[in-house]
MDAnalysis code that builds the backbone (N, CA, C; Angstrom):
import MDAnalysis as mda
import numpy as np

u = mda.Universe.empty(609, n_residues=203, atom_resindex=np.repeat(np.arange(203), 3), trajectory=True)
u.add_TopologyAttr("name", ["N", "CA", "C"] * 203)
u.add_TopologyAttr("resid", np.arange(1, 204))
u.add_TopologyAttr("resname", ["MET", "LYS", "ILE", "GLU", "THR", "PHE", "TYR", "SER", "HIS", "LEU", "ASN", "GLY", "TYR", "GLU", "TRP", "LEU", "GLN", "VAL", "ARG", "ARG", "PRO", "GLY", "PHE", "TRP", "LYS", "GLU", "ILE", "GLU", "SER", "THR", "ILE", "GLU", "SER", "ILE", "ASP", "ALA", "ASP", "GLN", "CYS", "ARG", "THR", "LYS", "VAL", "SER", "LYS", "GLU", "LYS", "GLY", "MET", "LEU", "GLY", "LYS", "LEU", "LEU", "PHE", "ASN", "PRO", "ALA", "ALA", "MET", "ASN", "LEU", "LYS", "PHE", "LYS", "LYS", "SER", "LEU", "GLU", "SER", "LYS", "GLY", "TRP", "LEU", "GLU", "SER", "ARG", "VAL", "GLN", "TYR", "TRP", "VAL", "THR", "ASP", "ASP", "ALA", "LYS", "LEU", "ILE", "ARG", "GLU", "SER", "LEU", "THR", "MET", "PRO", "PRO", "GLU", "ASP", "GLN", "HIS", "GLU", "PHE", "LEU", "VAL", "GLU", "HIS", "GLY", "LYS", "LYS", "PRO", "PHE", "ARG", "SER", "TYR", "ASN", "GLN", "THR", "ASP", "PHE", "VAL", "LYS", "ASP", "ARG", "VAL", "ALA", "ILE", "GLU", "VAL", "GLN", "LEU", "GLY", "LYS", "TYR", "ALA", "PHE", "ILE", "ALA", "TYR", "ASP", "LEU", "PHE", "VAL", "LYS", "HIS", "LEU", "ALA", "PHE", "PHE", "VAL", "GLY", "ASP", "ARG", "ILE", "ASP", "CYS", "GLY", "VAL", "GLU", "ILE", "LEU", "PRO", "MET", "LYS", "SER", "ILE", "GLN", "SER", "GLN", "MET", "SER", "SER", "GLY", "PRO", "GLY", "TYR", "TYR", "GLU", "GLY", "ALA", "LEU", "TYR", "ASP", "LEU", "VAL", "ARG", "GLN", "GLY", "ARG", "GLY", "VAL", "PRO", "ALA", "VAL", "PRO", "LEU", "ILE", "LEU", "ILE", "GLY", "ILE", "SER", "LYS"])
u.atoms.positions = np.array([
    [0.847, -1.185, 0.000],
    [0.000, 0.000, 0.000],
    [0.889, 1.245, 0.000],
    [0.291, 2.403, -0.144],
    [1.065, 3.647, -0.207],
    [0.268, 4.794, 0.395],
    [0.984, 5.862, 0.739],
    [0.331, 7.092, 1.160],
    [-0.108, 7.841, -0.088],
    [-1.415, 7.965, -0.250],
    [-1.959, 8.676, -1.407],
    [-1.892, 10.186, -1.182],
    [-2.251, 10.604, 0.031],
    [-2.238, 12.021, 0.375],
    [-2.298, 12.161, 1.894],
    [-2.081, 13.366, 2.380],
    [-2.233, 13.606, 3.827],
    [-2.597, 15.059, 4.054],
    [-3.140, 15.311, 5.249],
    [-3.527, 16.666, 5.649],
    [-2.908, 16.965, 7.002],
    [-2.263, 18.125, 7.111],
    [-1.611, 18.541, 8.348],
    [-2.501, 19.541, 9.078],
    [-3.016, 19.120, 10.232],
    [-3.874, 19.978, 11.059],
    [-3.042, 20.568, 12.194],
    [-3.100, 21.895, 12.340],
    [-2.314, 22.612, 13.347],
    [-0.831, 22.242, 13.271],
    [-0.336, 22.142, 12.034],
    [1.088, 21.889, 11.767],
    [1.592, 20.565, 12.346],
    [0.703, 19.560, 12.354],
    [1.110, 18.251, 12.855],
    [2.261, 17.648, 12.064],
    [2.177, 17.714, 10.729],
    [3.240, 17.159, 9.874],
    [4.544, 17.916, 10.074],
    [4.441, 19.234, 10.148],
    [5.638, 20.054, 10.327],
    [6.293, 19.772, 11.681],
    [5.469, 19.587, 12.713],
    [6.004, 19.252, 14.038],
    [6.759, 17.932, 13.982],
    [6.154, 16.956, 13.307],
    [6.782, 15.633, 13.226],
    [8.119, 15.701, 12.491],
    [8.175, 16.471, 11.407],
    [9.407, 16.567, 10.638],
    [10.539, 17.201, 11.443],
    [10.192, 18.155, 12.300],
    [11.208, 18.854, 13.090],
    [11.567, 18.069, 14.351],
    [10.548, 17.570, 15.060],
    [10.754, 16.964, 16.372],
    [11.024, 15.462, 16.328],
    [10.423, 14.760, 15.386],
    [10.597, 13.301, 15.272],
    [10.817, 12.943, 13.802],
    [11.926, 13.394, 13.220],
    [12.135, 13.236, 11.775],
    [12.123, 11.791, 11.282],
    [12.456, 10.838, 12.126],
    [12.472, 9.452, 11.685],
    [11.109, 8.784, 11.680],
    [10.140, 9.390, 12.359],
    [8.838, 8.740, 12.504],
    [8.070, 8.668, 11.186],
    [8.172, 9.702, 10.361],
    [7.444, 9.683, 9.083],
    [7.923, 8.525, 8.215],
    [9.216, 8.271, 8.213],
    [9.758, 7.144, 7.441],
    [9.249, 5.813, 8.002],
    [9.112, 5.724, 9.331],
    [8.571, 4.505, 9.929],
    [7.124, 4.291, 9.510],
    [6.352, 5.372, 9.477],
    [4.952, 5.278, 9.049],
    [4.880, 4.882, 7.578],
    [5.696, 5.526, 6.750],
    [5.732, 5.198, 5.323],
    [6.098, 3.742, 5.086],
    [7.160, 3.280, 5.755],
    [7.630, 1.910, 5.537],
    [6.604, 0.892, 6.020],
    [5.889, 1.218, 7.095],
    [4.835, 0.334, 7.579],
    [3.731, 0.197, 6.542],
    [3.274, 1.327, 6.030],
    [2.206, 1.311, 5.021],
    [2.655, 0.567, 3.767],
    [3.889, 0.822, 3.335],
    [4.401, 0.170, 2.124],
    [4.610, -1.333, 2.314],
    [4.707, -1.780, 3.568],
    [4.902, -3.212, 3.824],
    [3.598, -4.006, 3.749],
    [2.460, -3.305, 3.696],
    [1.162, -3.977, 3.665],
    [0.804, -4.341, 2.226],
    [0.672, -5.643, 1.952],
    [0.219, -6.120, 0.649],
    [-1.302, -6.247, 0.713],
    [-1.987, -5.283, 0.125],
    [-3.447, -5.243, 0.217],
    [-4.091, -6.489, -0.376],
    [-3.496, -7.014, -1.437],
    [-4.093, -8.179, -2.092],
    [-4.109, -9.405, -1.184],
    [-3.144, -9.501, -0.278],
    [-3.133, -10.606, 0.678],
    [-4.293, -10.492, 1.670],
    [-4.855, -9.296, 1.785],
    [-5.962, -9.056, 2.723],
    [-7.322, -9.101, 2.030],
    [-7.349, -9.472, 0.766],
    [-8.626, -9.585, 0.052],
    [-9.190, -10.987, 0.301],
    [-9.731, -11.165, 1.489],
    [-10.124, -12.504, 1.941],
    [-11.578, -12.611, 2.369],
    [-12.304, -11.516, 2.327],
    [-13.681, -11.495, 2.830],
    [-14.666, -11.667, 1.668],
    [-15.446, -12.733, 1.706],
    [-16.466, -12.960, 0.684],
    [-17.718, -12.170, 1.073],
    [-18.114, -11.252, 0.228],
    [-19.222, -10.353, 0.543],
    [-20.570, -11.073, 0.570],
    [-21.383, -10.705, 1.562],
    [-22.762, -11.174, 1.646],
    [-23.727, -10.013, 1.432],
    [-23.149, -8.864, 1.052],
    [-23.949, -7.654, 0.896],
    [-24.647, -7.627, -0.462],
    [-25.849, -7.104, -0.477],
    [-26.603, -6.989, -1.715],
    [-25.846, -6.088, -2.687],
    [-25.721, -6.503, -3.903],
    [-25.000, -5.732, -4.905],
    [-23.549, -6.145, -5.034],
    [-23.004, -6.810, -4.004],
    [-21.627, -7.291, -4.065],
    [-21.550, -8.763, -3.647],
    [-22.652, -9.453, -3.731],
    [-22.751, -10.833, -3.259],
    [-21.702, -11.728, -3.925],
    [-20.908, -12.377, -3.090],
    [-19.898, -13.301, -3.589],
    [-18.581, -12.647, -3.991],
    [-18.537, -11.327, -4.004],
    [-17.315, -10.623, -4.399],
    [-16.286, -10.687, -3.280],
    [-15.021, -10.848, -3.654],
    [-13.942, -10.909, -2.676],
    [-13.509, -9.493, -2.306],
    [-13.638, -9.149, -1.023],
    [-13.363, -7.791, -0.546],
    [-12.142, -7.762, 0.364],
    [-11.591, -6.560, 0.559],
    [-10.504, -6.381, 1.518],
    [-11.059, -6.585, 2.925],
    [-10.325, -7.293, 3.743],
    [-10.728, -7.615, 5.109],
    [-10.047, -6.648, 6.082],
    [-10.793, -5.711, 6.701],
    [-10.174, -4.743, 7.612],
    [-9.419, -5.398, 8.772],
    [-9.944, -6.504, 9.300],
    [-9.283, -7.180, 10.421],
    [-7.912, -7.704, 10.013],
    [-7.809, -8.245, 8.813],
    [-6.524, -8.750, 8.316],
    [-5.535, -7.605, 8.115],
    [-6.012, -6.482, 7.606],
    [-5.148, -5.303, 7.424],
    [-4.673, -4.773, 8.768],
    [-5.591, -4.698, 9.730],
    [-5.235, -4.212, 11.069],
    [-4.139, -5.057, 11.695],
    [-4.228, -6.359, 11.522],
    [-3.228, -7.265, 12.086],
    [-1.853, -7.009, 11.489],
    [-1.809, -6.759, 10.187],
    [-0.530, -6.474, 9.533],
    [0.056, -5.147, 10.019],
    [-0.796, -4.145, 10.182],
    [-0.338, -2.867, 10.731],
    [0.197, -3.059, 12.147],
    [-0.519, -3.815, 12.947],
    [-0.128, -4.042, 14.339],
    [1.248, -4.693, 14.422],
    [1.473, -5.737, 13.649],
    [2.755, -6.443, 13.678],
    [3.896, -5.531, 13.245],
    [3.667, -4.761, 12.191],
    [4.720, -3.892, 11.670],
    [5.048, -2.758, 12.635],
    [4.022, -2.089, 13.166],
    [4.263, -0.963, 14.066],
    [4.861, -1.420, 15.396],
    [4.368, -2.539, 15.929],
    [4.927, -3.031, 17.191],
    [6.389, -3.424, 17.043],
    [6.768, -3.921, 15.875],
    [8.172, -4.274, 15.646],
    [9.071, -3.045, 15.635],
    [8.469, -1.859, 15.444],
    [9.212, -0.595, 15.434],
    [9.089, 0.143, 16.771],
    [8.496, -0.502, 17.757],
    [8.417, 0.092, 19.092],
    [7.177, 0.912, 19.370],
    [6.169, 0.822, 18.490],
    [4.901, 1.524, 18.725],
    [3.990, 0.600, 19.529],
    [3.615, 1.012, 20.747],
    [2.883, 0.140, 21.650],
    [1.604, 0.800, 22.180],
    [0.682, -0.035, 22.634],
    [-0.582, 0.457, 23.170],
    [-0.365, 1.285, 24.433],
    [-1.205, 2.294, 24.611],
    [-1.156, 3.116, 25.816],
    [-2.574, 3.382, 26.301],
    [-2.760, 3.347, 27.627],
    [-4.065, 3.641, 28.216],
    [-3.936, 4.764, 29.235],
    [-4.892, 5.653, 29.248],
    [-4.966, 6.717, 30.245],
    [-6.256, 6.530, 31.022],
    [-6.140, 6.300, 32.327],
    [-7.314, 6.131, 33.172],
    [-7.706, 7.468, 33.804],
    [-8.995, 7.621, 34.052],
    [-9.493, 8.827, 34.709],
    [-10.837, 8.503, 35.352],
    [-11.329, 9.440, 36.169],
    [-12.595, 9.255, 36.880],
    [-13.587, 10.321, 36.444],
    [-14.836, 9.913, 36.264],
    [-15.879, 10.833, 35.801],
    [-17.018, 10.883, 36.815],
    [-17.787, 11.970, 36.723],
    [-18.977, 12.118, 37.562],
    [-19.971, 13.004, 36.817],
    [-21.049, 13.437, 37.492],
    [-22.113, 14.179, 36.806],
    [-21.999, 15.692, 36.970],
    [-20.880, 16.190, 37.494],
    [-20.717, 17.619, 37.764],
    [-19.621, 18.197, 36.862],
    [-20.003, 19.035, 35.909],
    [-19.054, 19.582, 34.941],
    [-17.971, 20.423, 35.619],
    [-18.351, 21.201, 36.627],
    [-17.380, 22.061, 37.318],
    [-16.297, 21.216, 37.992],
    [-16.694, 20.139, 38.636],
    [-15.721, 19.284, 39.311],
    [-14.842, 18.543, 38.296],
    [-15.429, 18.162, 37.173],
    [-14.633, 17.508, 36.134],
    [-13.552, 18.457, 35.623],
    [-13.926, 19.726, 35.389],
    [-12.933, 20.707, 34.929],
    [-11.798, 20.861, 35.934],
    [-12.149, 20.885, 37.208],
    [-11.138, 21.070, 38.256],
    [-10.236, 19.850, 38.419],
    [-10.768, 18.666, 38.168],
    [-9.989, 17.444, 38.410],
    [-9.316, 16.893, 37.149],
    [-9.623, 17.496, 36.018],
    [-9.202, 16.966, 34.718],
    [-7.707, 16.673, 34.614],
    [-6.887, 17.560, 35.126],
    [-5.432, 17.415, 34.973],
    [-4.769, 16.708, 36.156],
    [-5.570, 16.282, 37.133],
    [-5.004, 15.588, 38.302],
    [-4.635, 14.148, 37.942],
    [-3.690, 13.543, 38.652],
    [-3.456, 12.098, 38.512],
    [-4.733, 11.343, 38.876],
    [-4.957, 10.151, 38.293],
    [-6.201, 9.414, 38.523],
    [-6.562, 9.207, 39.992],
    [-5.562, 8.858, 40.825],
    [-5.873, 8.618, 42.236],
    [-6.336, 9.898, 42.938],
    [-5.778, 11.045, 42.516],
    [-6.201, 12.323, 43.096],
    [-7.591, 12.725, 42.612],
    [-7.897, 12.403, 41.350],
    [-9.235, 12.680, 40.828],
    [-10.290, 11.968, 41.664],
    [-10.055, 10.688, 41.934],
    [-11.009, 9.893, 42.708],
    [-11.232, 10.503, 44.090],
    [-10.139, 10.807, 44.757],
    [-10.224, 11.379, 46.102],
    [-10.933, 12.726, 46.097],
    [-10.602, 13.562, 45.104],
    [-11.198, 14.887, 44.980],
    [-12.714, 14.798, 44.804],
    [-13.169, 13.890, 43.937],
    [-14.602, 13.764, 43.679],
    [-15.351, 13.219, 44.899],
    [-14.739, 12.257, 45.580],
    [-15.356, 11.708, 46.790],
    [-15.473, 12.787, 47.863],
    [-14.417, 13.591, 48.010],
    [-14.424, 14.669, 49.007],
    [-15.544, 15.681, 48.742],
    [-15.919, 15.815, 47.468],
    [-16.981, 16.756, 47.105],
    [-18.343, 16.060, 47.007],
    [-18.434, 14.869, 47.612],
    [-19.714, 14.193, 47.729],
    [-20.224, 13.522, 46.475],
    [-19.318, 13.230, 45.547],
    [-19.732, 12.613, 44.294],
    [-19.275, 11.159, 44.216],
    [-20.012, 10.373, 43.459],
    [-19.635, 8.981, 43.208],
    [-18.839, 8.950, 41.910],
    [-17.534, 8.636, 41.981],
    [-16.718, 8.602, 40.759],
    [-16.901, 7.284, 40.001],
    [-16.812, 7.359, 38.686],
    [-16.845, 6.178, 37.837],
    [-15.551, 6.121, 37.033],
    [-14.902, 4.957, 37.063],
    [-13.630, 4.796, 36.358],
    [-13.865, 4.716, 34.846],
    [-13.030, 5.399, 34.093],
    [-13.065, 5.319, 32.639],
    [-11.636, 5.384, 32.108],
    [-11.482, 5.234, 30.800],
    [-10.134, 5.296, 30.226],
    [-10.206, 5.591, 28.729],
    [-9.106, 6.093, 28.205],
    [-8.911, 6.217, 26.766],
    [-7.734, 5.337, 26.385],
    [-7.876, 4.630, 25.288],
    [-6.840, 3.704, 24.841],
    [-6.429, 4.048, 23.412],
    [-5.131, 4.103, 23.178],
    [-4.600, 4.311, 21.837],
    [-3.729, 3.126, 21.471],
    [-3.913, 2.624, 20.253],
    [-3.231, 1.388, 19.837],
    [-1.721, 1.524, 19.770],
    [-1.239, 2.671, 19.261],
    [0.195, 2.808, 19.016],
    [0.700, 4.177, 19.475],
    [1.593, 4.170, 20.451],
    [2.186, 5.404, 20.963],
    [3.691, 5.207, 21.094],
    [4.446, 6.227, 20.686],
    [5.896, 6.215, 20.886],
    [6.406, 7.640, 20.993],
    [7.127, 7.915, 22.059],
    [7.793, 9.204, 22.240],
    [6.862, 10.382, 21.947],
    [5.675, 10.345, 22.579],
    [4.700, 11.441, 22.559],
    [4.022, 11.651, 21.201],
    [3.979, 10.580, 20.407],
    [3.209, 10.586, 19.160],
    [2.281, 9.372, 19.186],
    [1.011, 9.580, 18.831],
    [0.038, 8.492, 18.797],
    [-0.402, 8.217, 17.367],
    [-0.546, 6.925, 17.042],
    [-1.042, 6.511, 15.731],
    [-2.300, 5.686, 15.917],
    [-3.344, 6.031, 15.175],
    [-4.548, 5.210, 15.097],
    [-4.717, 4.761, 13.646],
    [-4.827, 3.457, 13.444],
    [-5.150, 2.905, 12.126],
    [-6.641, 2.597, 12.172],
    [-7.440, 3.392, 11.473],
    [-8.886, 3.273, 11.620],
    [-9.503, 2.676, 10.356],
    [-9.744, 1.372, 10.417],
    [-10.369, 0.662, 9.310],
    [-11.739, 0.122, 9.720],
    [-12.248, 0.622, 10.857],
    [-13.537, 0.175, 11.371],
    [-14.658, 1.111, 10.959],
    [-15.732, 1.090, 11.704],
    [-16.911, 1.896, 11.388],
    [-16.572, 3.389, 11.389],
    [-17.272, 4.141, 10.547],
    [-16.946, 5.556, 10.353],
    [-17.059, 6.374, 11.637],
    [-17.942, 5.972, 12.554],
    [-18.126, 6.738, 13.794],
    [-16.863, 6.737, 14.656],
    [-16.050, 5.704, 14.534],
    [-14.833, 5.624, 15.329],
    [-13.812, 6.684, 14.925],
    [-13.874, 7.129, 13.674],
    [-12.939, 8.149, 13.204],
    [-13.166, 9.448, 13.963],
    [-14.410, 9.871, 14.073],
    [-14.733, 11.097, 14.799],
    [-14.304, 10.986, 16.259],
    [-14.514, 9.809, 16.842],
    [-14.098, 9.607, 18.230],
    [-12.587, 9.751, 18.362],
    [-11.842, 9.167, 17.417],
    [-10.378, 9.299, 17.428],
    [-9.960, 10.765, 17.348],
    [-10.503, 11.470, 16.373],
    [-10.056, 12.837, 16.089],
    [-10.475, 13.839, 17.163],
    [-11.711, 13.724, 17.631],
    [-12.258, 14.766, 18.499],
    [-12.300, 14.388, 19.980],
    [-11.972, 13.136, 20.305],
    [-11.959, 12.718, 21.706],
    [-10.616, 12.098, 22.080],
    [-10.245, 11.014, 21.411],
    [-9.102, 10.221, 21.851],
    [-7.773, 10.973, 21.737],
    [-7.435, 11.462, 20.543],
    [-6.178, 12.204, 20.378],
    [-6.154, 13.429, 21.292],
    [-7.288, 14.110, 21.370],
    [-7.363, 15.320, 22.196],
    [-7.170, 14.987, 23.670],
    [-7.753, 13.879, 24.134],
    [-7.613, 13.489, 25.535],
    [-6.155, 13.204, 25.879],
    [-5.449, 12.529, 24.994],
    [-4.038, 12.234, 25.235],
    [-3.200, 13.511, 25.195],
    [-3.598, 14.455, 24.345],
    [-2.884, 15.732, 24.245],
    [-3.109, 16.573, 25.493],
    [-4.365, 16.703, 25.915],
    [-4.697, 17.479, 27.112],
    [-4.069, 16.840, 28.348],
    [-4.001, 15.512, 28.348],
    [-3.382, 14.787, 29.452],
    [-1.871, 14.784, 29.424],
    [-1.280, 15.521, 28.485],
    [0.171, 15.667, 28.358],
    [0.874, 14.329, 28.092],
    [0.202, 13.463, 27.323],
    [0.804, 12.184, 26.944],
    [1.367, 12.218, 25.534],
    [0.808, 13.059, 24.662],
    [1.283, 13.172, 23.279],
    [1.377, 14.641, 22.881],
    [2.152, 14.881, 21.821],
    [2.237, 16.211, 21.218],
    [1.659, 16.223, 19.807],
    [1.400, 15.043, 19.263],
    [0.897, 14.946, 17.888],
    [0.170, 13.616, 17.718],
    [-0.918, 13.635, 16.955],
    [-1.660, 12.413, 16.654],
    [-1.669, 12.147, 15.162],
    [-1.664, 10.873, 14.795],
    [-1.684, 10.454, 13.385],
    [-2.870, 9.515, 13.184],
    [-3.681, 9.800, 12.189],
    [-4.841, 8.976, 11.865],
    [-4.671, 8.422, 10.454],
    [-4.587, 7.093, 10.334],
    [-4.398, 6.430, 9.040],
    [-5.735, 5.859, 8.579],
    [-6.180, 6.285, 7.394],
    [-7.501, 5.921, 6.873],
    [-7.412, 5.461, 5.428],
    [-8.333, 4.603, 4.999],
    [-8.361, 4.222, 3.580],
    [-8.937, 5.346, 2.729],
    [-8.404, 5.504, 1.531],
    [-9.034, 6.388, 0.563],
    [-10.350, 5.749, 0.119],
    [-11.243, 6.529, -0.469],
    [-12.528, 6.015, -0.937],
    [-12.329, 4.868, -1.922],
    [-11.279, 4.930, -2.723],
    [-11.019, 3.894, -3.730],
    [-10.793, 2.523, -3.100],
    [-10.241, 2.499, -1.886],
    [-10.029, 1.245, -1.165],
    [-11.259, 0.920, -0.299],
    [-11.789, 1.938, 0.341],
    [-12.937, 1.741, 1.236],
    [-14.112, 1.097, 0.509],
    [-14.304, 1.458, -0.739],
    [-15.437, 0.916, -1.497],
    [-15.284, -0.568, -1.794],
    [-14.079, -1.101, -1.564],
    [-13.826, -2.526, -1.792],
    [-13.579, -3.272, -0.474],
    [-13.990, -2.663, 0.641],
    [-13.787, -3.265, 1.952],
    [-15.101, -3.737, 2.537],
    [-15.023, -4.764, 3.379],
    [-16.205, -5.231, 4.089],
    [-16.437, -4.367, 5.325],
    [-17.623, -4.386, 5.849],
    [-18.039, -3.768, 7.115],
    [-18.233, -2.259, 7.048],
    [-18.117, -1.647, 5.881],
    [-18.453, -0.238, 5.731],
    [-17.672, 0.737, 6.574],
    [-16.333, 0.720, 6.499],
    [-15.543, 1.660, 7.298],
    [-15.631, 3.080, 6.752],
    [-15.132, 4.039, 7.531],
    [-15.040, 5.399, 7.042],
    [-13.896, 5.525, 6.055],
    [-13.740, 6.724, 5.514],
    [-12.681, 6.915, 4.523],
    [-12.108, 8.338, 4.621],
    [-10.918, 8.509, 4.034],
    [-10.140, 9.736, 4.185],
    [-10.921, 10.983, 3.760],
    [-11.505, 10.939, 2.572],
    [-12.155, 12.140, 2.052],
    [-13.286, 12.623, 2.963],
    [-14.065, 11.676, 3.501],
    [-15.139, 12.044, 4.419],
    [-14.618, 12.600, 5.730],
    [-13.558, 11.979, 6.244],
    [-12.971, 12.450, 7.504],
    [-12.341, 13.828, 7.333],
    [-11.731, 14.061, 6.182],
    [-11.130, 15.369, 5.913],
    [-12.203, 16.455, 5.909],
    [-13.333, 16.179, 5.288],
    [-14.437, 17.132, 5.280],
    [-14.899, 17.439, 6.706],
    [-15.084, 16.388, 7.503],
    [-15.538, 16.571, 8.886],
    [-14.539, 17.395, 9.700],
    [-13.256, 17.185, 9.438],
    [-12.212, 17.907, 10.172],
    [-12.166, 19.379, 9.753],
    [-12.180, 19.633, 8.452],
    [-12.055, 21.000, 7.943],
    [-13.255, 21.859, 8.322],
    [-14.453, 21.282, 8.311],
    [-15.645, 22.097, 8.580],
    [-15.750, 22.552, 10.040],
    [-14.940, 21.959, 10.929],
    [-14.936, 22.380, 12.332],
    [-14.188, 23.698, 12.539],
    [-13.371, 24.083, 11.553],
    [-12.570, 25.297, 11.695],
    [-11.115, 24.952, 11.952],
    [-10.255, 25.924, 11.796],
    [-8.809, 25.675, 11.829],
    [-8.291, 25.240, 13.197],
    [-8.982, 25.590, 14.268],
    [-8.460, 25.294, 15.604],
    [-9.115, 24.124, 16.318],
    [-9.991, 23.380, 15.632],
    [-10.734, 22.284, 16.267],
    [-10.456, 20.982, 15.530],
    [-10.052, 19.935, 16.233],
    [-9.712, 19.875, 17.658],
    [-8.369, 20.543, 17.929],
    [-8.153, 20.946, 19.159],
    [-6.954, 21.716, 19.516],
    [-5.763, 20.799, 19.795],
    [-5.431, 19.962, 18.821],
    [-4.285, 19.064, 18.929],
    [-3.686, 18.909, 17.530],
    [-2.370, 19.012, 17.386],
    [-1.736, 18.792, 16.079],
    [-1.995, 17.368, 15.586],
    [-2.472, 17.254, 14.347],
    [-2.822, 15.963, 13.770],
    [-2.291, 15.834, 12.355],
    [-2.086, 14.581, 11.946],
    [-1.816, 14.277, 10.545],
    [-2.848, 13.241, 10.109],
    [-3.647, 13.600, 9.135],
    [-4.624, 12.691, 8.558],
    [-3.996, 12.083, 7.298],
    [-3.858, 10.766, 7.283],
    [-3.194, 10.080, 6.163],
    [-4.181, 9.209, 5.416],
    [-4.227, 9.375, 4.092],
    [-5.077, 8.545, 3.243],
    [-4.229, 7.525, 2.513],
    [-4.564, 6.239, 2.666],
    [-3.774, 5.185, 2.037],
    [-4.568, 4.531, 0.908],
    [-3.829, 4.058, -0.093],
    [-4.451, 3.372, -1.215],
    [-3.564, 2.219, -1.656],
    [-4.050, 1.451, -2.591],
    [-3.347, 0.263, -3.067],
    [-2.258, 0.653, -4.075],
])
């Protein structure tokens, strides 16, 4: 596979080139190591494509996982506590998890444990390979990357998505680069407030 195009939000690409110059080559080499034809293993049961052999997102994800993990990109989780009071959440947002819990209890609230998980993180850069349902893309861009950024865990997020040309030949109806780019641009130049690189991949 290859990088067809990319979009730099809040100078995410420029930050990566200056601060982590080797990371872009790692991302490129990972994408180029994926043989899309080897992942064309899903026999479609969908009307209009019945019996057609489609790209299998799960098989592609596995190849990305093996390649990125071999380069030191590993899963990261950030735990936090939530409650029903917006003011208290704002005050506790930047506290360590154990302090958040204590703070909320002291203010008479019942805390609930939650977490954000990112598949691949290395040296304050997060990568999400999103070949699943389109709703997950918005969650990545506007919640997950931002949460890791606000939590001072990353300085830049990378979202890898199929171009429409590949997405139309995939099972399970994932989102695609062009749609995600539209959703990102229409929010305005400063939203979300985290440097991002949106990457569109094709065969």
